[in-house]
Structures are given as C-alpha cells and as structure tokens.
GUROFI-776072 format. One record per residue (C-alpha): residue number from 1; y, z negated, x negated. Coordinates in pm, 1 decimal. Example, Ala and Ser with C-alpha at 12.3 -4.5 7.8 and 13.67 -1.06 7.14 Angstrom:
<nodes>
NODE   num          y          z          x
NODE     1     -450.0     -780.0    -1230.0
NODE     2     -106.0     -714.0    -1367.0
</nodes>
This chain:
<nodes>
NODE   num          y          z          x
NODE     1    -2035.4    -1694.7     1629.0
NODE     2    -2304.8    -1454.9     1515.1
NODE     3    -2175.5    -1470.0     1156.7
NODE     4    -2208.7    -1848.7     1159.3
NODE     5    -2567.9    -1823.5     1276.4
NODE     6    -2648.1    -1571.2     1002.4
NODE     7    -2485.7    -1789.7      737.1
NODE     8    -2672.0    -2097.3      862.5
NODE     9    -3001.0    -1908.1      853.8
NODE    10    -2934.3    -1785.2      501.7
NODE    11    -2843.8    -2134.8      388.9
NODE    12    -3161.0    -2275.8      543.9
NODE    13    -3371.8    -2014.1      368.2
NODE    14    -3188.6    -2052.0       40.6
NODE    15    -3076.0    -1690.9       44.5
NODE    16    -2764.4    -1614.0     -152.1
NODE    17    -2491.9    -1442.3       44.5
NODE    18    -2260.2    -1235.8     -171.7
NODE    19    -1897.7    -1324.8     -120.0
NODE    20    -1591.6    -1140.8     -237.3
NODE    21    -1324.3    -1371.1     -364.5
NODE    22     -986.4    -1234.8     -459.5
NODE    23     -814.4    -1451.4     -710.5
NODE    24     -436.1    -1490.4     -724.4
NODE    25     -451.7    -1316.3    -1062.0
NODE    26     -597.9    -1003.8     -897.4
NODE    27     -323.9    -1004.1     -634.5
NODE    28      -61.4    -1047.0     -905.9
NODE    29     -206.9     -756.4    -1105.4
NODE    30     -194.1     -537.0     -795.9
NODE    31      171.2     -627.2     -739.8
NODE    32      250.9     -557.0    -1105.0
NODE    33       76.6     -218.9    -1081.8
NODE    34      278.8     -132.4     -772.4
NODE    35      602.2     -234.6     -943.8
NODE    36      518.4      -20.0    -1245.9
NODE    37      446.6      279.1    -1023.2
NODE    38      776.5      236.8     -842.2
NODE    39      968.6      205.7    -1168.0
NODE    40      830.5      548.4    -1261.2
NODE    41      914.6      682.0     -915.9
NODE    42     1272.7      556.4     -944.5
NODE    43     1301.2      720.3    -1285.8
NODE    44     1199.8     1058.5    -1144.7
NODE    45     1349.1     1017.1     -798.7
NODE    46     1482.1     1372.8     -768.6
NODE    47     1132.2     1514.9     -823.7
NODE    48      970.2     1246.3     -610.0
NODE    49     1195.2     1314.8     -310.6
NODE    50     1023.4     1647.7     -259.0
NODE    51      679.7     1488.1     -254.8
NODE    52      797.1     1221.8      -10.3
NODE    53      958.1     1481.5      216.2
NODE    54      633.9     1681.1      206.0
NODE    55      429.2     1373.8      301.1
NODE    56      668.5     1242.8      566.7
NODE    57      859.4     1536.2      710.2
NODE    58     1053.5     1326.8      962.1
NODE    59     1252.6     1160.2      683.4
NODE    60     1597.0     1312.4      648.2
NODE    61     1792.1     1382.9      331.7
NODE    62     2015.9     1089.8      424.2
NODE    63     1706.6      867.8      450.2
NODE    64     1600.3      975.3      101.6
NODE    65     1946.0      900.5      -34.9
NODE    66     1928.5      555.5      119.2
NODE    67     1575.9      487.7       -8.8
NODE    68     1668.3      571.8     -371.8
NODE    69     1317.6      498.2     -500.2
NODE    70     1284.7      156.0     -336.1
NODE    71      944.1       97.1     -182.4
NODE    72     1063.8     -153.2       77.4
NODE    73     1326.4       93.3      197.4
NODE    74     1063.9      366.7      231.2
NODE    75      840.6      138.3      436.4
NODE    76     1134.0       50.8      664.1
NODE    77     1234.1      413.6      713.7
NODE    78      875.9      509.3      797.0
NODE    79      867.8      236.0     1060.8
NODE    80     1188.9      366.1     1212.7
NODE    81     1120.7      740.6     1200.5
NODE    82      755.4      727.7     1302.4
NODE    83      765.3      425.0     1534.5
NODE    84      481.8      250.3     1352.3
NODE    85      421.2     -110.3     1254.3
NODE    86      507.4     -250.1      913.8
NODE    87      134.9     -279.7      834.4
NODE    88       78.7       86.2      919.0
NODE    89      375.6      193.6      706.7
NODE    90      255.0      -25.6      417.9
NODE    91      -91.9      130.8      442.4
NODE    92       52.7      482.4      434.3
NODE    93      270.9      405.2      133.5
NODE    94      -18.5      238.4      -49.6
NODE    95     -236.9      542.8       10.1
NODE    96       40.8      772.2     -111.1
NODE    97       89.4      552.1     -421.2
NODE    98     -278.3      584.9     -512.7
NODE    99     -250.6      965.5     -490.6
NODE   100       63.6      962.6     -704.0
NODE   101     -102.3      752.0     -973.9
NODE   102     -381.9     1008.7    -1003.9
NODE   103     -122.2     1285.3    -1036.5
NODE   104       81.8     1101.6    -1303.2
</nodes>
C-alpha cells in the first residue's frame, strides 16, 4: 500500500521513478550462459566432482555418479541431502556457478 502511495505522489509531482525491466532476451542470455557453463562442467566432470564434493560435503560418490554434470540433477540431490527447497538449491548452484566462471 505504501508503495502505491509513493508512486502516486511521484506521478503527481512528475518525478521519474527508475524501473528495472528484464527483457526476455536478457533471460534467454542468462539461460544460454548457464548452459555453456554446464557444457564445460560436463566436459571436465572428473575434475569438477572434487569441487562439488568440497562445496557440498553431504553428496556421496554415488550421487556424483548419478549427477554426471547435469545441473538439474545437482539441484535435486541438494534438495534431498540438505532438506532444502528447490529455490534454495537453485540459489546455491547459481552462486557456485558464478564462482566457477571466475575460476575458468
């Protein structure tokens, strides 16, 4: 309710309110970037397994064999092993991806 009042006041005063608009193209680029990262991860899976095990110690060797470099599988295993929501697992994986990109 307060936000509506602020917006109405700004509109009445003619004050521009900056808005962030994410275009579908930006979302698509982000998805393409993520896919590219995971293609690299799949290509170097044996080396990546160690980094994943270091980050998420509750994952077993069998889990890592099952994941085989697939992001969706990693998210699912994190949900199961850590008892967290899909959104929380996605956030953790996204954060880890950003660190990996800087290291690549």
